[in-house]
C-alpha positions in Angstrom: -16.1 -12.5 36.0 -13.7 -13.5 32.8 -11.1 -10.6 33.3 -10.5 -10.9 36.7 -9.9 -14.6 36.3 -7.5 -13.4 33.6 -6.0 -10.9 35.8 -6.0 -13.3 38.7 -4.1 -15.7 36.3 -6.7 -18.9 36.9 -8.1 -18.4 33.4 -4.9 -18.4 30.4 -6.1 -17.6 26.5 -4.1 -19.3 24.1 -4.9 -18.8 20.4 -4.0 -22.4 18.5 -3.6 -21.1 14.7 -1.8 -21.9 12.2 -0.8 -18.2 11.0 0.6 -17.8 15.2 4.0 -18.2 13.3 3.3 -14.7 11.6 2.7 -12.9 14.5 5.9 -14.0 16.1 7.7 -12.9 12.8 5.9 -9.8 12.6 7.1 -9.1 15.9 10.4 -10.3 15.1 10.9 -8.1 12.2 8.8 -4.7 13.9 12.2 -4.7 17.0 14.7 -5.8 14.3 14.1 -2.9 11.8 12.6 -0.3 14.3 9.0 -0.7 11.5 5.9 0.9 12.5 3.4 -1.4 10.2 4.6 -5.1 9.7 1.9 -7.6 8.0 3.6 -11.6 7.4 1.6 -13.6 5.0 1.4 -17.5 5.3 2.4 -19.2 2.9 0.0 -21.4 1.6 -0.2 -24.7 -1.1 -1.7 -23.7 -4.2 -1.9 -20.4 -3.2 -2.8 -17.3 -5.7 0.7 -15.3 -3.9 0.3 -12.6 -5.7 -3.7 -11.8 -5.1 -2.8 -13.0 -1.1 0.0 -10.2 -1.1 -2.8 -7.6 -2.5 -5.6 -8.5 0.0 -2.8 -8.0 2.8 -1.5 -4.5 1.3 -5.2 -3.3 1.3 -6.1 -3.9 4.6 -3.1 -2.5 6.1 -3.2 0.6 3.5 -6.9 0.7 4.5 -6.4 0.8 8.7 -3.7 3.7 7.5 -4.9 6.6 4.8 -7.4 9.0 6.0 -9.8 10.7 3.3 -8.4 13.0 0.9 -4.8 11.8 1.1 -2.0 11.2 -1.6 -0.6 7.3 -1.8 2.6 7.4 -3.9 3.1 3.6 -6.0 4.9 2.3 -8.2 3.6 -0.6 -10.3 4.4 -4.6 -10.6 1.7 -7.1 -10.1 1.6 -6.6 -6.0 0.5 -3.0 -6.2 -1.6 -3.9 -9.4 -3.6 -6.5 -7.1 -3.4 -3.9 -4.1 -4.8 -1.3 -6.2 -8.0 -3.7 -7.4 -8.8 -4.6 -4.0 -8.8 -0.7 -2.9 -10.8 0.9 -5.5 -13.8 1.3 -4.2 -12.2 2.7 -0.7 -9.9 4.6 -2.8 -12.8 6.6 -4.5 -14.7 6.6 -1.2 -11.7 8.3 0.9 -11.5 10.3 -2.6 -7.8 9.2 -2.0 -5.3 11.3 -4.8 -3.0 8.4 -6.7 0.7 9.2 -8.0 2.9 6.3 -9.3 6.5 7.2 -10.6 7.3 4.9 -13.5 9.7 4.3 -16.4 7.1 3.4 -19.2 3.6 4.2 -18.8 2.0 2.4 -21.9 1.9 -1.0 -20.0 0.2 0.4 -16.9 -2.5 1.8 -18.3 -4.6 -1.2 -18.6 -4.1 -2.0 -15.1 -5.2 2.1 -14.4 -8.0 1.9 -16.7 -9.8 -1.1 -14.3 -9.8 1.6 -11.6 -12.9 3.2 -10.8 -13.7 6.3 -13.0 -13.7 8.7 -9.5 -10.4 7.8 -8.9 -8.0 10.7 -9.8 -4.1 9.3 -11.1 -1.3 11.3 -11.7 1.4 9.1 -13.9 5.0 11.0 -13.3 7.7 8.9 -15.2 10.3 9.1 -13.4 13.6 9.4 -13.6 12.4 12.4 -16.1 15.4 13.5 -18.5 14.9 16.5 -20.4 16.8 17.4 -23.5 18.4 20.8 -22.4 19.2 22.3 -18.8 16.5 25.6 -19.7 13.8 22.7 -20.0 14.8 20.6 -17.1 14.8 24.4 -15.1 11.4 24.8 -16.3 9.9 21.5 -15.6 11.5 22.0 -11.8 9.7 25.3 -11.7 6.4 24.2 -12.9 6.3 21.0 -10.7 7.2 23.3 -7.9 4.6 26.1 -8.2 1.8 23.0 -8.0 2.8 21.4 -5.1 2.8 24.6 -2.9 -0.5 26.2 -4.5 
């Protein structure tokens, strides 16, 4: 009955939410930049922006990732907030993490917070070799592992 009323125009549904503007921004961004996935997080007074970004990003990734997929990530506060909220999901779905980062020492603490069952590969990038021969050897080794 509600569906018939909606189709005929007798019933109109309107959602009054303080987040309504976010949906409009998402639509505009999606159209203007031809994006497939967009999430706008509203600004709230006295809120942990990094934590809220992590929650939003984690929700989006959980809806997109399939079991045993590889997730390539960078590092930073927002990424670490996201990974903290994804650790159980990453483990249960057997998601493999690969990170490209310049210096890995400062990130080991963040990675240590993930579930021990997570598969994590750290690839320092850009990677500099001391000679052309070593660079060729590394390229061959990486290429052989990618296609195994």
